[in-house]
N, C-alpha and C positions, 0 to 999 in steps of 0.2 A: 242821264237825266238827273237833275236835282230839283226837289220841290220842298216847299214849306207848307205844312199842314197845321191848321188852327181849329180848335174845337172848344167852344164855350156854350154849347147848346143845352146841356143839362147840368147836373150838379158838379161834374168835373170840369176843370180848366186844364187844357193841354195844348202842347205844341210839339211838332216833330219835323225833322229834316230827313228826307229819304234821298239816298244817293244810289243810282243804279250803275252797276259795273258789269257789262257783258252778260246780262241775263240774271244776275244776282243783285239783291238790294240790301243796303245797310241802312238802318234806321236809328237815329239818335232822338230820343223823346223824353219829355217830362210831363208829368200829370199829377194833379192834386185834386182831391175831392173837397171843394170849397163850400158848396151850397150857394153862396153868393159872394160878390166881390171880385168877379171875373175881370172887370175893367181895370182894376188896380193891379192885377197879377199877370195877365196874359203877356204884356210886352216884356216883362222880365223873363218869362219862360222862353219867348221867341229869341231874345238876346242870348240866353243860356244855351239853347240847342244849336243856334247858329255858331256860337263860339266853340262849343264842344266838337262839332262836326267840321270845323275849319271852313265854314261856308260863308261866302260874301253874298250880299243881296243881289249884286249884279250877275252872279253865277247861277241864280235860280232860273229854272225854265218855266215854272208855274207856281201858283198859289192854290192851295186846296182848303176849302172851308166846309164844316159840317153845317148844313142848312136846316137841321131839325128832322122831326118835330122836337120841341123842347121849350125851355123858358123863353118868353117873349123878350125879356131884357137881355138874357144871355145870347140869344140869336142875333140881336141887333149889335151887340159888342163884337162878336166874331165876324159878322158880315162887314161891318164898318171898317175893321182893321184889314181884312182881306182885300176889300175893294180899294182901300187906300194904298196898300202895297202894290196892287195891280196897276193902279193909275200912275203912281210915282215911278215904278220900275218898268212900266210898259210891258207887263207880263200877263198872260191869260190867268183868269181866276175860274176854277172849276168847283163844282159842288158834289158833295156826298151826303147821303141822309143817315141819320142815326140808325134807322131801321135796317138799312142795307148793310152797314158796318157790323151791327150786332148779328145779323143773319149769317154773314160770311164767316165771322169768328166762330159762331156756334156750329156751323156745318163743318168747318175744318177740324173741330174737336169732337164731333159726334162719332160714335162707333160705326154707324152706317149713314151715308148721305141720303136723305129723304126730303120731300117738301117740308117747309118749315114756316110757322107763323110766329112773327115777332110781335110781342105785346108789351107795351110800356104803360106804366101807371100815369094817367093824365089828370088825376084827382077828380073831384065832383062825381065819383063813382063811374068814371069813364076811363077808357084806355085808347091809346094810339096803336094801330095795328096794320100789318101788311103781310101778305103771304109771298113766299119765294119758292122757286123750284129747287131741286137738289143741287143745281149748279150755282144757286144764288141769284138767279134772274128773277126780277119782280113779277108777280102774278097779280094783275089788277093794281089799283091805286091805293095809296095809304089813306086811312080813314079813321074816324072816331067811332067807337062802339062801346058796349058794356060787357062786363064779364059774363053776365047771364045770357046775353044774346050770342056771344061767341061760343059759349059752352054747348049750344044747340047746333052750331054750324060746323064743328070740327070734323074733318075727314078722318077715316079710321086709322090711317098710318102717318098722319102729319106730326111733325115734331114741334116743340114749343120753346121759345127763348124770350128773354126780357124780364123786366122787373115784375110784371104781372102774370108771368107764365105759370107759376105754381098756383096762383089763385084761379086761373082758368082751368087748369088740370083738376083742381079740387072740385070746382063747380061742375065739371063734366064727368067726374068720377072715373078718370082714366089713369093708367099706370104712370107713376111719377118718373119712371125711366124715360118717358118721352119728353121730359123737360131737360133740354140741353144745358141751359144756364139761366141765371136770374139776374143778368147784367142790367144795372140801372142806367148805364151810359155806354156809349160806343168806345172801343179801344182806339186810341189815337194812332196806333200802328196800322190798324185796319182802315182808318180814315185815309191815312197816307197811301196805303197800298191800292185802295180803290181809286183814289185821286190820280194815281199814276196813269191809269187807263181810261179815266173819265173823259167823255167827249167835251171838246171845247164848245162854249156857248156864244151865240151872237150877242146876247145881252148879259148884263151882270147877274150873277146868281141872286135868287130871291129866297127869303125865308119860307120854310114849309109850315105855314100856319094852317092847322086843321080845324081850328075853331076860334071864337072870339076871345079876347084877352080876359084874364081872371080879374083884372081891375078896370073899372070904368069910371068916368067922371060922374059925380053926383051933383047934388044941389050946391050952388055957390063954389063950384070948382073942387069940392072935396072928392077924394077918391074912395070908392067903396069896393069891397071884395065881393065877388059873386059866390 
């Protein structure tokens, strides 16, 4: 199998080509922490990883895209490009979430695999969060919460990961050893790996918007920040 993975969901902009050979996978990836400007950079990254891995577009078996949660603008960029490739190449487009990719990476690097809560800073004093079991399977839906509320909900043995993990641990007064990482974005390698086994969808992947946009139209068409 050969796949192209694209991630513009959060501050990082990344692309990867995964090639599977008889049970082992080789990944060629490129990632930059841009903050913004993903639309101007992502296509160059795609071209770079395709060339470095000696991959042609026609040889791809699927396209993988991170559907969030993340930046509204960034998600639109990645999804538009992934859908475009899928349409032109007549290849399936599958989705992976930021939360799942961070969970799997954290569990693979944890001393002991246990249930884990991934918590990402969503601004406005809120966080995006989702729980996963020790194998990385999602437990319940992704949602928006607050650090204060989460600090009262933590199970005794649950691990924490993500950009807001340390803040939740501090609020709950728990051992910092339970924080696996403070990743602010998913690893493109894990987006690619999860995309390899992701189920094909009947409809095009949709962005995982967990709340309304940070910017809304104001009077006379002006944009105001919430």
